[in-house]
C-alpha positions in Angstrom: 224.4 37.1 -55.3 222.4 40.0 -53.5 225.6 41.6 -53.0 226.6 41.4 -56.5 223.3 42.7 -57.7 223.3 45.7 -55.2 226.8 46.7 -56.5 225.5 46.4 -60.1 222.5 48.7 -59.0 224.9 51.2 -57.7 227.1 51.2 -60.8 224.0 51.6 -63.1 222.9 54.6 -60.8 226.1 56.0 -61.1 226.0 56.0 -64.9 222.5 57.4 -64.8 223.9 60.2 -62.6 226.6 60.7 -65.2 224.2 61.1 -68.1 221.9 63.4 -66.1 224.8 65.7 -65.4 225.8 65.8 -68.9 222.5 66.7 -70.1 222.1 69.4 -67.5 225.5 70.8 -68.8 224.4 70.5 -72.4 220.9 72.4 -71.5 223.2 75.1 -69.8 225.2 75.6 -72.6 222.2 76.1 -75.0 220.6 78.5 -72.7 224.0 80.6 -72.7 224.2 80.3 -76.4 220.7 81.5 -76.8 221.2 84.5 -74.6 224.3 85.3 -76.5 222.6 85.0 -79.9 219.7 87.2 -78.6 222.4 89.8 -77.4 224.0 89.8 -80.8 220.8 90.2 -82.5 219.9 93.2 -80.2 223.1 94.9 -80.9 222.8 94.3 -84.3 219.4 95.8 -84.4 220.8 98.9 -82.6 223.5 99.2 -84.9 221.0 99.2 -88.1 219.0 101.9 -86.6 222.1 104.0 -86.1 223.6 103.2 -89.1 226.5 100.9 -89.5 229.0 99.2 -92.0 228.4 96.3 -94.2 231.4 94.7 -92.4 229.9 95.0 -89.1 226.5 93.6 -90.5 228.4 90.7 -92.0 230.3 89.9 -88.7 227.2 89.7 -86.4 225.6 87.6 -89.5 228.4 85.1 -89.3 228.3 85.0 -85.4 224.4 84.3 -85.7 225.0 81.5 -88.4 227.5 79.9 -86.4 225.3 80.2 -83.2 222.6 78.3 -84.9 224.8 75.8 -86.2 226.2 75.2 -82.7 222.4 75.2 -81.4 221.4 72.4 -83.8 224.6 70.4 -82.6 223.4 70.8 -79.3 220.0 69.8 -79.9 221.2 66.7 -81.5 223.3 65.9 -78.5 220.6 66.3 -76.3 218.2 63.9 -78.2 220.9 61.4 -78.3 221.6 61.7 -74.6 217.7 61.8 -73.7 217.9 58.4 -75.4 220.7 57.2 -73.4 219.0 58.3 -70.3 216.0 56.2 -71.0 217.8 53.1 -71.9 219.7 53.6 -68.7 216.6 54.3 -66.7 215.0 51.0 -67.9 218.5 49.2 -67.0 218.3 50.8 -63.3 214.5 49.7 -63.2 215.3 46.2 -64.0 218.4 45.9 -61.8 216.4 47.4 -59.0 213.6 44.9 -59.3 216.1 42.0 -59.3 217.6 43.5 -56.2 214.1 43.6 -54.6 213.5 40.1 -55.8 216.6 38.8 -54.1 215.8 40.6 -51.0 212.3 39.1 -50.5 213.8 35.7 -51.2 216.4 36.2 -48.6 213.6 37.5 -46.0 211.3 34.6 -46.7 214.1 31.8 -46.4 
């Protein structure tokens, strides 16, 4: 029984690791997108000061609106994955406690 629980614990820890890696990837994607949007905004400001075409302004506006939508999608995904991570953390803690109980029983017998 202890062997099975230890295997189960390793499996649950693996799931947790994958969730944390996915969250890290999303966070990196969010930061990159924010940097790109800041760069677009900065370039847009420079173009406005120098004088630019309406086409150029519309193009940068479209990019910024698209970026905002992508950021919102990433935030939603981060919220979803945070909920999954919390659920998985509870599972890992529970299975870990079971393994500890079985180890203690084995030692005491």
